[in-house]
VEXMARNU-218626 format. One record per residue (C-alpha): x, y, z; residue number from 1. Coordinates in steps of 0.02 Angstrom, whole numbers. Layout:
BEGIN
     c1     c2     c3 mivex
      X      Y      Z   NUM
...
***
This chain:
BEGIN
     c1     c2     c3 mivex
   2267  -5393   5536     1
   2115  -5438   5679     2
   2142  -5646   5610     3
   2304  -5637   5650     4
   2305  -5542   5828     5
   2178  -5673   5871     6
   2286  -5802   5800     7
   2433  -5722   5920     8
   2328  -5690   6074     9
   2280  -5887   6061    10
   2455  -5950   6051    11
   2496  -5851   6176    12
   2378  -5928   6306    13
   2467  -6105   6260    14
   2659  -6064   6246    15
   2768  -6015   6383    16
   2828  -5857   6265    17
   2754  -5718   6235    18
   2829  -5669   6069    19
   2740  -5789   5961    20
   2703  -5625   5855    21
   2881  -5599   5855    22
   2900  -5581   5641    23
   3008  -5513   5518    24
   2940  -5381   5415    25
   2888  -5353   5245    26
   2758  -5310   5104    27
   2587  -5389   5060    28
   2450  -5477   5158    29
   2498  -5671   5118    30
   2623  -5789   5057    31
   2650  -5751   4871    32
   2711  -5878   4737    33
   2822  -5826   4592    34
   2963  -5958   4511    35
   3085  -5823   4518    36
   3189  -5729   4362    37
   3111  -5867   4240    38
   3309  -5958   4201    39
   3244  -6135   4160    40
   3326  -6260   4260    41
   3448  -6337   4167    42
   3546  -6493   4216    43
   3538  -6639   4343    44
   3426  -6634   4460    45
   3520  -6602   4630    46
   3465  -6727   4760    47
   3365  -6811   4670    48
   3231  -6657   4660    49
   3102  -6576   4536    50
   3115  -6406   4662    51
   3171  -6319   4822    52
   3041  -6186   4860    53
   3134  -6055   4974    54
   3043  -5906   5082    55
   3095  -5723   5074    56
   3023  -5552   5093    57
   3007  -5395   4990    58
   3103  -5270   5078    59
   3281  -5237   5038    60
   3344  -5316   5197    61
   3318  -5478   5084    62
   3459  -5412   4926    63
   3533  -5602   4926    64
   3379  -5697   4896    65
   3277  -5554   4793    66
   3437  -5515   4684    67
   3462  -5691   4685    68
   3316  -5741   4576    69
   3325  -5614   4485    70
   3483  -5635   4413    71
   3469  -5835   4396    72
   3606  -5851   4516    73
   3516  -5984   4623    74
   3421  -6077   4458    75
   3582  -6075   4392    76
   3665  -6179   4537    77
   3539  -6275   4557    78
   3545  -6352   4405    79
   3408  -6467   4343    80
   3328  -6426   4508    81
   3215  -6298   4497    82
   3202  -6165   4617    83
   3047  -6082   4667    84
   3006  -5929   4795    85
   2857  -5899   4916    86
   2860  -5704   4980    87
   2825  -5654   5178    88
   2731  -5511   5263    89
   2759  -5577   5423    90
   2880  -5698   5514    91
   2785  -5808   5606    92
   2712  -5842   5424    93
   2836  -5891   5358    94
   2874  -6037   5521    95
   2742  -6121   5487    96
   2773  -6125   5317    97
   2950  -6187   5364    98
   2859  -6326   5472    99
   2747  -6379   5335   100
   2863  -6410   5232   101
   2794  -6278   5103   102
   2968  -6194   5095   103
   3111  -6303   5137   104
   3230  -6128   5145   105
   3209  -5969   5207   106
   3282  -5795   5237   107
   3202  -5732   5408   108
   3231  -5575   5507   109
   3308  -5654   5718   110
   3176  -5622   5801   111
   3078  -5757   5712   112
   3219  -5888   5704   113
   3238  -5881   5901   114
   3057  -5905   5925   115
   3021  -6048   5811   116
   3192  -6112   5872   117
   3127  -6112   6049   118
   2975  -6150   6059   119
   3004  -6321   5959   120
   3132  -6359   6060   121
   3278  -6325   5974   122
   3210  -6439   5808   123
   3132  -6371   5699   124
   3259  -6248   5599   125
   3439  -6212   5589   126
   3536  -6060   5581   127
   3637  -6105   5401   128
   3719  -5937   5347   129
   3686  -5741   5359   130
   3624  -5636   5240   131
   3595  -5466   5268   132
   3666  -5321   5432   133
   3600  -5149   5468   134
   3442  -5039   5377   135
   3327  -5017   5518   136
   3343  -4833   5583   137
   3209  -4714   5701   138
   3145  -4616   5599   139
   3057  -4446   5634   140
   2927  -4296   5631   141
   3074  -4153   5628   142
   2934  -4027   5689   143
   2886  -4152   5851   144
   3054  -4229   5875   145
   3199  -4127   5879   146
   3308  -4248   5969   147
   3327  -4434   6038   148
   3279  -4343   6234   149
   3127  -4274   6143   150
   3020  -4465   6151   151
   2935  -4462   6293   152
   2743  -4422   6280   153
   2781  -4501   6103   154
   2714  -4641   5962   155
   2818  -4695   5918   156
   2774  -4845   5740   157
   2860  -5030   5765   158
   2820  -5147   5626   159
   2740  -5316   5723   160
   2720  -5341   5931   161
   2893  -5426   5982   162
   2972  -5387   5817   163
   3164  -5392   5784   164
   3135  -5196   5752   165
   2962  -5181   5909   166
   3139  -5279   6036   167
   3266  -5156   6000   168
   3148  -5006   6019   169
   3102  -5060   6161   170
   3298  -5098   6237   171
   3335  -4950   6182   172
   3177  -4867   6255   173
   3218  -4936   6414   174
   3437  -4883   6414   175
   3364  -4739   6402   176
   3259  -4746   6579   177
   3111  -4743   6484   178
   2928  -4867   6537   179
   2840  -4929   6437   180
   2734  -5135   6453   181
   2789  -5228   6307   182
   2627  -5326   6257   183
   2495  -5156   6261   184
   2626  -5047   6222   185
   2587  -4892   6331   186
   2693  -4804   6425   187
   2789  -4683   6427   188
   2813  -4688   6238   189
   2702  -4776   6141   190
   2751  -4899   6019   191
   2614  -4923   5897   192
   2617  -5081   5792   193
   2617  -5037   5624   194
   2612  -5147   5458   195
   2760  -5085   5356   196
   2658  -5072   5211   197
   2538  -4926   5301   198
   2692  -4847   5410   199
   2708  -4726   5285   200
   2521  -4667   5263   201
   2515  -4668   5447   202
   2692  -4532   5464   203
   2593  -4447   5347   204
   2427  -4425   5411   205
   2511  -4360   5577   206
   2446  -4545   5668   207
   2617  -4579   5747   208
   2767  -4446   5774   209
   2924  -4594   5728   210
   2976  -4734   5680   211
   3090  -4893   5723   212
   3058  -4968   5537   213
   3168  -5074   5426   214
   3234  -5022   5242   215
   3140  -4979   5134   216
   3026  -4908   5239   217
   3127  -4805   5331   218
   3187  -4700   5180   219
   2997  -4677   5112   220
   2966  -4623   5280   221
   3132  -4477   5235   222
   3061  -4474   5076   223
   2887  -4389   5141   224
   2956  -4286   5249   225
   3055  -4402   5416   226
   3239  -4385   5479   227
   3331  -4507   5530   228
   3363  -4476   5708   229
   3462  -4645   5737   230
   3536  -4758   5638   231
   3552  -4956   5726   232
   3698  -4971   5682   233
   3790  -4856   5812   234
   3712  -4952   5938   235
   3811  -5113   5878   236
   3971  -5142   5886   237
   4084  -5113   5735   238
   3906  -5040   5634   239
   3870  -5226   5653   240
   3697  -5342   5677   241
   3601  -5500   5602   242
   3428  -5450   5527   243
   3420  -5546   5372   244
   3467  -5759   5420   245
   3472  -5922   5328   246
   3353  -6034   5390   247
   3328  -6236   5355   248
   3215  -6347   5413   249
   3324  -6503   5498   250
   3207  -6614   5404   251
   3249  -6537   5242   252
   3453  -6535   5308   253
   3460  -6695   5337   254
   3394  -6766   5175   255
   3442  -6631   5055   256
   3609  -6589   5111   257
   3668  -6576   4918   258
   3523  -6436   4885   259
   3537  -6337   5040   260
   3724  -6331   4987   261
   3688  -6249   4797   262
   3557  -6142   4894   263
   3708  -6084   5006   264
   3822  -6068   4876   265
   3696  -5953   4755   266
   3696  -5830   4912   267
   3894  -5820   4937   268
   3894  -5773   4757   269
   3777  -5665   4765   270
   3828  -5569   4885   271
   4017  -5574   4828   272
   3937  -5483   4654   273
   3804  -5368   4760   274
   3959  -5296   4826   275
   4068  -5304   4658   276
   3924  -5233   4569   277
   3808  -5116   4672   278
   3729  -5019   4535   279
   3679  -5170   4437   280
   3622  -5265   4596   281
   3506  -5120   4645   282
   3467  -5093   4475   283
   3398  -5324   4515   284
   3313  -5280   4697   285
   3206  -5159   4635   286
   3164  -5258   4459   287
   3119  -5397   4590   288
   3046  -5283   4711   289
   2914  -5222   4549   290
   2872  -5389   4468   291
   2878  -5494   4638   292
   2675  -5435   4652   293
   2735  -5395   4846   294
   2802  -5212   4808   295
   2708  -5199   4642   296
   2807  -5064   4575   297
   2975  -5009   4559   298
   3060  -4896   4717   299
   3121  -4734   4669   300
   3250  -4656   4680   301
   3272  -4565   4816   302
   3211  -4721   4890   303
   3277  -4874   4829   304
   3463  -4760   4853   305
   3491  -4751   5013   306
   3388  -4911   5060   307
   3510  -5016   4965   308
   3659  -4905   5027   309
   3604  -4942   5180   310
   3616  -5117   5192   311
   3731  -5232   5198   312
   3755  -5405   5115   313
   3839  -5543   5260   314
   3899  -5720   5238   315
   3923  -5712   5405   316
   3776  -5729   5521   317
   3834  -5612   5641   318
   3796  -5768   5796   319
   3849  -5678   5944   320
   3738  -5534   5918   321
   3590  -5652   5911   322
   3612  -5687   6056   323
   3641  -5510   6145   324
   3449  -5489   6037   325
   3381  -5626   6111   326
   3424  -5566   6298   327
   3367  -5419   6233   328
   3185  -5485   6198   329
   3203  -5557   6395   330
   3245  -5396   6452   331
   3080  -5301   6379   332
   2978  -5455   6445   333
   2932  -5521   6256   334
   3012  -5676   6317   335
   3096  -5806   6423   336
   3263  -5839   6420   337
   3286  -5979   6255   338
   3409  -6098   6260   339
   3502  -6061   6069   340
   3618  -6190   6080   341
   3631  -6280   5929   342
   3519  -6157   5835   343
   3687  -6134   5719   344
   3749  -6265   5594   345
   3863  -6172   5474   346
   3977  -6328   5432   347
   3916  -6310   5221   348
   3914  -6149   5226   349
   4107  -6180   5295   350
   4116  -6283   5157   351
   4082  -6153   5027   352
   4200  -6011   5094   353
   4336  -6111   5089   354
   4282  -6158   4918   355
   4283  -6003   4879   356
   4450  -5973   4958   357
   4371  -5877   5101   358
   4371  -5886   5265   359
   4265  -5978   5399   360
   4137  -5890   5501   361
   4102  -5929   5713   362
   3940  -5980   5787   363
   4002  -5909   5933   364
   3968  -6086   6025   365
   3779  -6104   5953   366
   3824  -6255   5856   367
   3753  -6414   5877   368
   3741  -6487   6027   369
***
C-alpha cells in the first residue's frame, strides 16, 4: 500500500490530474492470472489470435466477466482463440496493463476509465459497453450513526483516494454542506481510504464508523453488524448509474475488431443468462470468486445473496451518468475538467445488440470525435 501511494504521489506531480489514484475496487494485492473456466479453445481462431486477455476485479460488480468466464461463454464466442484473464484490485494497475498490452479488454469502474482517457489525451482506451449498475452503499455502525444527519465528526471509509466511491462520498458530503479536504480526507467528516479487503476488519475493530463501498464489501459489513444507511441508487435518476464499464485499448480495437465483437457478444449473452437464471448465475459467480485466488473462498449466503441482488447487470454503459460522475470529481477538487468527447465507441456493441434483437444504446454525445 505504501509503494502504491508513493507511485500515486509521484505521478500527481507530473500530470494535471489529482486523480492518478482513480481506481476501481476489488480484492487481492496484485493482478492474478487464470485461464477462465478451463473450457478448451475449439474451432477457428478469431482474428488469427492465439489468445485474448481480459482484466477483471474480484467483486460482484464484475459479475458479467466472472460469470462469463466461469460458464465458458467467453471461450465459446472466441472459438479457437484462448481466453485468459488477469484479476486486479486497483484501477490504475489495470489501466497500466491495458496501456502496456498485458491485457486487451477490461472491466473497470468509471473513475479510472475517465482518468485513463484524460491522461492519454484521448488516445489510450475506448469504453465499448456497459456491465453493471448500482451495488454501492453507505454502511454504518448503528450504535454510532443513527441517521444521515449524524455523519459530522465521524470517520467513513472509501476504497481509494479518488476512486468511484470516494468521489461519490465527497460529492454527497458537499451536498449536505459538510466540508472535506479531498486530498487528505480531513474535515467535518474524516474520509479514510481503506482497501476493501481489510475494511470489514477495520470496521469490526472500531477503526471506522462506516464505509461507502461496493458489493460484496457492503454486505460483508452488514453481516458484521452494520446497517445500510443509504443505497447509492437512491441518488440517481431511475436508480441507475454506471459502476462497471467495458474498455479496450484503441490499438487492439483497430487491429482486432472481430475479437472485440466476440467478447461483446459473450458479454451480452452472459448478461441475458444472468437475468434469466439468477440462482445459477449467483452460484457461478461465487464459484468463480472462490476459485480465482482473489476472494480465496466462497462467500457465505448472508453475503453473496444481498451482494448479488444489489447489482444490476446491463449492456447499456449509461453514458449520461459517466459525465455526471466526472462532474462530481471536478466539483470535489479531484479532477480538472476533462474532455470526454470520443471516450465511447459503441459501434460493435450496437451491432451485437441488433443481432440479438435488442435496441441500440446511446453514447450521450460522447462518441467518436
